[in-house]
N, C-alpha and C positions, 0 to 999 in steps of 0.2 A: 791144662786140665785142672779140675778142682774137685774137692770133696762135695758130697751131698749128704748133709747131716739131718737126721730125722729122729723123732721120738715115736715110739711104737708101744703097742700092747700085744701080748700073745693071744691068739685066738684059741679059745678053749676047745679041746678035742682034736686038735691037729697041730702040725709043726709050722704054722704060718703066723706072720705078724702083720698087724694093720697100723699104718702110719696115722698118728692122731695129731701131730703138730710138727713144725720145723722152726728153728730159730730164725730171727731176723737176718742174722749173718750165717747162713746155712751152707755157703759155697766157698770156703776159703781155698786158696790155691794149694795144690799138692806140695809146692815148694816150701810150705811152712810145716810139713809133716814131721821133719826131724826136730824142729823147735818144739812143736806140740808134745811129741813123745818124750823129749828130754825134760821140759819144764814140769810136766805132769807126772813124770816117772811112770809112764804107762805105754807099753808097746802094743797099742791097739792095732787090730788088723782090719783092713778095709773089708766091708761086707759082713762082719760078725756083729751080733747083737750083744750088748752089754747092759746088765741091769743098771738102772739109773741111780740106785742107792750107792753102787760102787762108782759109777761114772762121776757123780757129783763130788765125791771125795777127791778124785783125781783132778777134776776141773777146778775145784777150789784151790788145790795145791798149785796148779798152773797159773791161776790168776795172781796168787800171792807171789809166786816166783817172778813173774813178768813185772808185776807192779813194784816190787822191792829189790829185785836183783837182776834187772834187765841187762845190765852190762855183762853178766855171766853168759848170756845167751846171744849176744850180738853176732858172734862168729857163725851162728846157725842160721842167720838170715840169708836168703838166697842172693847170690852175687848178681843175678840178672835183674834185681830190683822188684821182682814179682812177689810181694809179700813183705809186710812191715811188722814191727813190734806192736804198733798201734792196732793194726788190723788183726793180729793174733789175739791181743787182749780183748778187742771188740767181739771177736768170735767166741772166746771162752765165756765172756760175760753174757753174751746172747744165749749160748747153750744153757748156762746156769739159770738164767731168767726163764727160759722156755720150760725147763724141767720143773722149776718151782711153781710156775703158773699151772701146769698140768697136775702137779701134786696137790693142788687145792681140791681137786675132784677125784683123783685116782691115787691110791697109795704108791709112794715112790718105789717101793720094792716090787710093784707090779708093772712098772714101765721099763722100757728098754730104749737104748739109743744105738744108733749105727752110724759109722763113718763109711760111706760108700765111695 
């Protein structure tokens, strides 16, 4: 199983969201979930929408943690080999890039991301 990560905007007048983009690495394995939550210090819940201005702060933290302190997170890698530190870093960098690309046209505080 894997996540499906997308970037969304809220549709005015109702409680629905429209997907506007997804990162190049949008389907990381669930086996990396604990690593992501720990390095970003973000206990995100699958299926919830999070404002991108908040998400980008957490993602930036995760990128720095993996890039400079990866040894601290090695024990969180899945024992079955499905998911690597390199893959986790690629995923976070990809999400960051996708959010920033969309923020060129849409204010970052008007966008949402979701881990499904």
